[in-house]
MARDREN-377704 format. One record per residue (C-alpha): x, y, z; residue in three letters. Coordinates in Angstrom, 1 decimal, padded with zeros to 4 digits. Layout:
PT       u       v       w  resn
PT       X       Y       Z   ala
...
END
This chain:
PT       u       v       w  resn
PT   121.1  -094.4  -065.0   met
PT   124.6  -095.4  -066.0   thr
PT   126.0  -097.0  -069.2   leu
PT   129.0  -099.3  -069.1   ser
PT   132.7  -099.2  -069.4   ala
PT   135.1  -096.4  -069.9   pro
PT   137.5  -095.3  -072.7   thr
PT   139.4  -092.3  -071.4   val
PT   141.1  -089.7  -073.7   asp
PT   144.2  -087.7  -073.0   gln
PT   142.4  -084.7  -071.5   ser
PT   140.2  -086.6  -069.0   ala
PT   142.6  -086.3  -066.0   asn
PT   142.9  -082.5  -066.6   arg
PT   139.6  -081.9  -064.7   phe
PT   140.1  -084.2  -061.7   arg
PT   140.5  -081.2  -059.3   asn
PT   138.6  -078.6  -061.4   ala
PT   135.4  -080.7  -061.6   ser
PT   134.2  -079.9  -058.1   gln
PT   134.0  -076.2  -059.0   tyr
PT   132.2  -076.5  -062.3   tyr
PT   128.7  -076.5  -061.0   thr
PT   129.0  -073.4  -058.8   thr
PT   131.6  -071.6  -061.0   gly
PT   130.6  -072.0  -064.6   arg
PT   127.5  -070.1  -065.9   pro
PT   124.6  -072.3  -067.0   thr
PT   123.1  -071.7  -070.4   tyr
PT   120.0  -069.4  -070.5   pro
PT   116.7  -071.3  -070.3   glu
PT   115.4  -069.2  -073.2   leu
PT   118.3  -070.4  -075.4   leu
PT   117.5  -074.0  -074.6   ile
PT   113.9  -073.4  -075.5   glu
PT   114.8  -071.7  -078.8   arg
PT   117.1  -074.5  -079.8   val
PT   114.5  -077.1  -079.0   ala
PT   111.9  -075.2  -081.1   gly
PT   114.3  -074.5  -084.0   leu
PT   115.4  -078.2  -084.2   thr
PT   111.8  -079.5  -083.9   ser
PT   112.8  -081.4  -080.8   leu
PT   109.9  -083.4  -079.4   glu
PT   109.3  -085.5  -076.3   arg
PT   109.6  -088.7  -078.4   arg
PT   113.2  -087.9  -079.4   his
PT   116.6  -088.9  -078.0   arg
PT   119.3  -086.4  -077.2   val
PT   123.1  -087.0  -076.7   leu
PT   125.1  -084.6  -074.6   asp
PT   128.6  -085.1  -075.8   leu
PT   131.3  -084.0  -073.2   gly
PT   128.6  -083.4  -070.6   thr
PT   130.9  -082.0  -067.9   gly
PT   128.7  -081.2  -064.9   pro
PT   125.6  -082.1  -066.9   gly
PT   124.2  -078.6  -067.6   phe
PT   122.9  -079.4  -071.1   leu
PT   121.7  -082.9  -070.3   ala
PT   119.6  -081.6  -067.5   ile
PT   118.3  -078.6  -069.5   ala
PT   117.1  -080.8  -072.3   phe
PT   115.5  -083.5  -070.1   ala
PT   112.2  -081.6  -070.2   ala
PT   112.2  -081.6  -074.0   his
PT   113.1  -085.2  -074.9   ala
PT   112.2  -088.7  -074.1   asn
PT   115.7  -090.0  -073.4   his
PT   119.0  -088.2  -072.6   ile
PT   122.4  -089.9  -072.9   thr
PT   125.4  -088.0  -071.5   ala
PT   129.0  -089.0  -071.9   ile
PT   132.3  -087.6  -070.7   asp
PT   135.8  -089.1  -070.4   pro
PT   136.3  -087.8  -066.9   ser
PT   135.0  -090.0  -064.0   ala
PT   135.1  -087.0  -061.7   glu
PT   133.0  -084.9  -064.0   met
PT   130.5  -087.7  -064.4   leu
PT   130.1  -088.0  -060.6   glu
PT   129.4  -084.2  -060.4   val
PT   126.9  -084.6  -063.3   ala
PT   125.1  -087.5  -061.5   arg
PT   124.7  -085.4  -058.4   val
PT   123.3  -082.5  -060.3   asn
PT   120.9  -084.7  -062.2   ala
PT   119.6  -086.2  -059.0   ala
PT   119.1  -082.8  -057.5   arg
PT   117.2  -081.8  -060.6   ala
PT   115.1  -084.9  -060.4   gly
PT   115.8  -086.1  -064.0   val
PT   116.8  -089.5  -065.3   asp
PT   119.9  -089.4  -067.5   ile
PT   122.0  -092.3  -068.9   ala
PT   125.6  -091.5  -068.1   phe
PT   128.6  -093.2  -069.5   ala
PT   132.4  -092.7  -069.2   gln
PT   133.2  -092.4  -072.8   arg
PT   134.9  -090.1  -075.2   ser
PT   134.1  -089.0  -078.8   ser
PT   136.3  -091.8  -080.0   phe
PT   133.8  -094.3  -078.7   asp
PT   130.9  -093.0  -080.7   leu
PT   129.4  -095.8  -082.9   gly
PT   126.2  -097.5  -084.0   ala
PT   125.7  -099.1  -080.5   his
PT   124.6  -095.7  -079.2   phe
PT   121.6  -095.7  -081.4   gly
PT   120.0  -092.7  -083.2   gln
PT   119.6  -089.2  -081.8   phe
PT   117.6  -086.2  -083.0   his
PT   119.9  -083.7  -081.3   leu
PT   123.5  -083.9  -080.2   val
PT   124.5  -081.0  -077.9   ala
PT   128.1  -080.2  -077.2   ile
PT   129.0  -077.5  -074.6   gly
PT   132.5  -076.4  -073.6   arg
PT   134.1  -079.5  -075.0   ala
PT   134.3  -079.5  -078.8   phe
PT   137.8  -078.1  -078.9   his
PT   139.0  -081.1  -076.8   trp
PT   137.9  -083.5  -079.6   met
PT   139.2  -084.6  -082.9   asp
PT   136.5  -082.4  -084.4   arg
PT   136.6  -083.8  -088.0   glu
PT   136.4  -087.4  -086.7   asp
PT   133.7  -086.6  -084.3   thr
PT   131.4  -085.1  -086.9   leu
PT   131.9  -088.0  -089.2   leu
PT   131.0  -090.3  -086.4   arg
PT   127.9  -088.2  -085.6   leu
PT   126.8  -088.4  -089.2   asp
PT   126.1  -092.1  -088.5   gln
PT   124.1  -091.3  -085.3   leu
PT   122.1  -088.2  -086.0   val
PT   118.7  -088.7  -087.6   glu
PT   118.1  -087.3  -091.1   pro
PT   116.3  -084.2  -089.8   glu
PT   118.4  -083.9  -086.7   gly
PT   121.1  -081.5  -085.7   ala
PT   124.4  -081.0  -083.9   val
PT   124.4  -077.9  -081.7   val
PT   127.5  -076.3  -080.2   leu
PT   126.9  -074.3  -077.1   phe
PT   129.2  -071.6  -075.6   ser
PT   129.0  -068.6  -073.3   asp
PT   130.8  -065.3  -072.9   arg
PT   130.7  -062.1  -070.9   ala
PT   129.7  -059.5  -073.6   pro
PT   131.3  -056.0  -073.5   asp
PT   128.6  -054.1  -071.6   val
PT   128.9  -051.9  -068.5   pro
PT   127.6  -054.6  -066.2   ala
PT   130.6  -056.7  -067.1   asn
PT   133.2  -054.1  -066.1   ala
PT   134.5  -056.7  -063.7   trp
PT   135.7  -059.0  -066.6   ala
PT   139.1  -057.4  -067.1   ala
PT   140.1  -057.6  -063.4   ala
PT   138.8  -061.2  -063.3   tyr
PT   140.9  -062.2  -066.4   gln
PT   144.0  -060.6  -064.9   thr
PT   143.7  -062.9  -061.8   val
PT   142.9  -065.9  -063.9   arg
PT   146.0  -065.3  -066.1   asp
PT   148.2  -064.9  -063.0   lys
PT   147.1  -068.2  -061.6   his
PT   147.0  -070.2  -064.9   ser
PT   149.8  -072.2  -066.4   ala
PT   150.6  -071.9  -070.1   gln
PT   148.0  -074.2  -071.7   asp
PT   149.9  -076.7  -073.8   lys
PT   147.3  -079.5  -073.6   val
PT   144.3  -077.7  -075.1   gly
PT   145.9  -076.7  -078.4   pro
PT   147.6  -080.0  -078.8   ala
PT   144.2  -081.7  -078.5   ala
PT   142.9  -079.9  -081.5   arg
PT   142.7  -081.8  -084.8   ser
PT   143.4  -078.6  -086.8   ser
PT   143.9  -074.9  -086.2   pro
PT   140.6  -074.1  -088.1   leu
PT   137.7  -072.5  -086.4   ser
PT   134.6  -074.5  -085.5   asn
PT   132.8  -072.7  -088.4   asp
PT   135.3  -073.9  -090.9   ala
PT   135.3  -077.5  -089.5   ile
PT   131.5  -077.6  -089.7   leu
PT   131.3  -076.2  -093.2   leu
PT   133.6  -079.0  -094.4   ala
PT   131.5  -081.6  -092.6   ser
PT   128.2  -083.3  -093.3   pro
PT   126.6  -080.7  -091.0   phe
PT   127.3  -077.7  -093.1   asn
PT   123.9  -075.9  -092.9   asp
PT   124.6  -073.5  -090.0   ile
PT   122.8  -070.8  -088.1   glu
PT   123.7  -068.8  -084.9   arg
PT   121.5  -067.9  -082.0   his
PT   122.4  -065.9  -078.8   ser
PT   120.5  -064.9  -075.7   val
PT   121.7  -062.3  -073.2   leu
PT   120.6  -062.8  -069.6   glu
PT   121.2  -060.6  -066.5   arg
PT   122.3  -062.5  -063.5   arg
PT   123.1  -061.7  -059.8   ala
PT   126.1  -063.8  -059.0   thr
PT   127.7  -064.0  -055.6   pro
PT   131.4  -062.9  -055.7   leu
PT   132.4  -066.3  -054.2   glu
PT   131.1  -068.0  -057.4   arg
PT   133.9  -066.1  -059.3   phe
PT   136.4  -067.8  -057.1   val
PT   134.9  -071.2  -058.1   asp
PT   134.9  -070.0  -061.8   arg
PT   138.7  -069.5  -061.8   val
PT   139.2  -072.9  -060.0   leu
PT   137.0  -074.6  -062.6   ser
PT   139.8  -074.2  -065.2   phe
PT   142.3  -077.0  -065.6   gly
PT   145.0  -074.5  -066.4   ala
PT   144.7  -073.1  -062.9   thr
PT   145.3  -076.5  -061.3   trp
PT   148.2  -077.1  -063.7   ser
PT   149.9  -074.1  -062.0   arg
PT   149.0  -075.1  -058.4   met
PT   151.7  -077.4  -057.0   ala
PT   150.9  -077.6  -054.2   pro
PT   147.4  -076.2  -054.5   pro
PT   147.1  -072.6  -053.3   arg
PT   143.4  -072.2  -053.3   ile
PT   143.4  -069.4  -050.8   glu
PT   145.8  -067.4  -052.9   asp
PT   143.4  -067.6  -055.8   val
PT   140.4  -066.8  -053.6   ala
PT   142.0  -063.8  -052.0   asn
PT   143.1  -062.3  -055.3   asp
PT   139.7  -062.7  -056.8   ile
PT   138.0  -061.2  -053.8   arg
PT   140.3  -058.2  -053.8   val
PT   140.1  -057.6  -057.5   ala
PT   136.3  -057.9  -057.8   leu
PT   135.3  -056.2  -054.6   ala
PT   134.9  -052.8  -056.3   pro
PT   132.2  -054.4  -058.6   tyr
PT   130.2  -056.1  -055.9   ala
PT   127.2  -054.9  -054.0   ile
PT   126.6  -056.7  -050.7   asp
PT   128.8  -059.5  -052.0   gly
PT   126.9  -059.9  -055.3   val
PT   128.1  -058.9  -058.8   ile
PT   125.4  -058.2  -061.4   his
PT   126.7  -059.7  -064.7   glu
PT   125.4  -060.3  -068.1   val
PT   125.9  -063.8  -069.6   val
PT   125.6  -064.4  -073.3   glu
PT   124.6  -068.0  -074.2   gly
PT   125.4  -068.9  -077.8   his
PT   124.2  -071.8  -079.9   ala
PT   125.6  -072.8  -083.3   leu
PT   123.0  -075.1  -084.9   ile
PT   124.4  -077.4  -087.6   ala
PT   122.3  -079.6  -089.9   arg
PT   122.9  -081.5  -093.1   arg
PT   122.4  -079.5  -096.3   ser
PT   118.8  -079.4  -097.2   arg
END
């Protein structure tokens, strides 16, 4: 399902090349974390969910089993195409729209839950939360999702990976410029209508093919900003060499930490 017409923000084109690597490169959020958030926010099948800045559709697809209707928006046409393919493979019906946070308004209707993954820092965060105050139901919530590689022995590969990523990434001048202020997400939320905050994390062991780490580096816009012309094989070879000591039969056993910051209005 697709909603109409686009409004594209300044960061949308950044992911034109990177979008094809998101699905295979970026870690999905742990299923247990999705279930915890659904329970803690009292999300029911009758409710509507908005996935804001959906990217490859990870959160929209994950919450499809917990809600009646999922709307997923992103300013990047390339990202939305990837998300549509992923939703079709998962067999879920999601309403997609090429929109940005600046397009949020009453015409979207009301939502019990607004999920935002790796996208909040691209938005005018203060403006976005004020707009969401008009769209989130009184007992609803805004949830910020993120992930990281925690400092555990299984993630000994992380330093070598970061070295390669830094080598092939341009200085990121777009991301910081897109921020509405230098304040942390915590500070922004505490000053917003959604200032009742709680944190939840789930650690999950995964067996990830080494080739997925190649895709992971290529999923970052800063990598593509450096590649003129694209040198995909250079990136791939550097990752393979750097991570080979940590792989067993071509697989790296990593630990992914999925994190959810649940923000509600003051009770």
